[in-house]
C-alpha angles and dihedrals in degrees: 000000000000120000094245092055092044094051091045091054090045091052092049090049093050091047089051091051091048090049091051090048091050090048089052091050091049090047091052090049091047094054093048109129120266125215098210099167145010112316094003142286095325098022091243098118094241121132107206103173115126125230100043128132123267094197136030115234121234092249091058133234132304114260110219096192147332125211129185118249135165129245129306146125094223119110128227124263122208127203134150094359090306128114119209122199137163128212144163128240110202114214101175142351134065119285118212135157105229113152090209101044137057121230117221115220140163118217149102133282113214137196114207131196117197133181104255092215100049109013091239114155109247096179143335132207117199133179136176113261126171113208128218102169140107117258089023096189095128143273118353103195124088112227116258115222119203117173110298093352136076122198121208129186118195127210093258096046106272105152112193133185108199134182109254093218102053109002095246114159111251095177139337141194133189116213094208096049098035101038104021095236130161108232111241114253091252094044133247105316108160109112111232114250126215113212115173107299093349136088107204121203138169104238112158140222133093111328092353108080084124123033125186114205128194098254092215099050109015092238117145112255096179143344127204149168137038119232136160088239136354096232119206107275122120121239120247140194122226134169116227138135090025093298140094105242131198110215118207125177110195127171094285110031151358107252131193114209141178102255091210097064110358097250114152124248100177143339135205122193117236118152117188120200116268091012087284101158094148115137114076112244108258124225130203117169107310094343125097121186128192122188132185141160128303105003105330114127136127135188116209133187115221116227108238095200100054138352107292144098142223120214112236102178146337126225119262133183111299093008131094121008124274111214127193119176100358126065121240122232120235111197135155097338095319135102120204120186145137113256121227094208101054102013096233133126104249132196117212134188103241095211097054108015090238116152113236103182143340136201142179091211094095097046113028110346096194093057117116106182121011141317127204113247096356105195139204127158113225126206121177117227103230113292094329129108090244121103138194105229124192108199123210085244090066096256121139107214135184112208141163112238116192141136087273096059149272119310121180125217099189138304138222129197104235101169137002118250107255108164120087122232127162092342098310136092116252145173108226102172127105112237127225128228121203139134089020088297134116115220112201131173139190129173093286110036148013113225131197115205125190111238097168116135116245110258 
């Protein structure tokens, strides 16, 4: 074999190896987890992607990019290397956060699509939208991505189905014009849910508390339920008692429904103050926990033979945890959540409702007494007892949460708190985690932070 031929074959072989290696790298990147809706792929608040950090180093985390955005409480959604986010650009009017009064504004709601790797704007869809709501910061609902479509629900009831590639409107509905509703004082906040061929939303009005749309056309497939108000909690799908069940928590009760036609399986009364059913009921095994402001909480046991529940306990003063705008986590006999009355992260025994420990570290670490509606967004790291915690101060934290206590493994200030609540600045927007990256927003910017483990 001459040297020229040998080296040619060697070069071809090496090129082939490099090509295979690149294919493997691309394959790994391709299968990176998406975060296509509020609280993740299955809305359970668990981040299952491999290769992410389990502690934050003292020198912080690398920031991949920052892009300017306007105001909003909605979180980002990530799918197919695209980040989707909604915001509100105020043009006139006075913004104020009065829980008993609506602010009147003129402005535009916008849906953004960014490149997840660079932050480059791929497209933007904007539309005029006057506001007449309290806490008029912007949209509340995280976009829901389903294949080549993204669904967005604005604070005043604009439901949009947009093309993922270019942002073109496929169909749209307006809850006020199409269903005659009165927008809740804190705006439409229930994240739309895709279930098979349906897009399920809480709408409001007689016989239409819940409306299932054809996700391809926007036509109404079914409407169901009467309620005094729809509340603000997102719907969810569970499987229990041999049936798929649609869970809806409106202002008066938690209701289990057949997602195919809206017929009711069971209902349990729980009526939060001010219609503030916000946090989605959390399920772990046969337990189902619902938590709201003041002292409204209930633990239910799901019947495994047929759709139904048994009430185990109700919250009482100094028991349970009473969540407002962040959802508690129910895992392996424990409840972790931030309490609206004292502002602390609290750990609760799921079987009894007994409080085991509490701390300000996850909400506002310099606090000494109490804060109203202290907030931190919790995301479990796989099956471990470690959690990604986004504090209302804009800090991304990794902490162990267990029956024994709270133990921090580093924190990093990602964004500054920009929203006002009860005289302090806060971040009240759920982050997204995808592609070993944390995506965090405030009212001024969307930030992508590298959370990949070091090889």
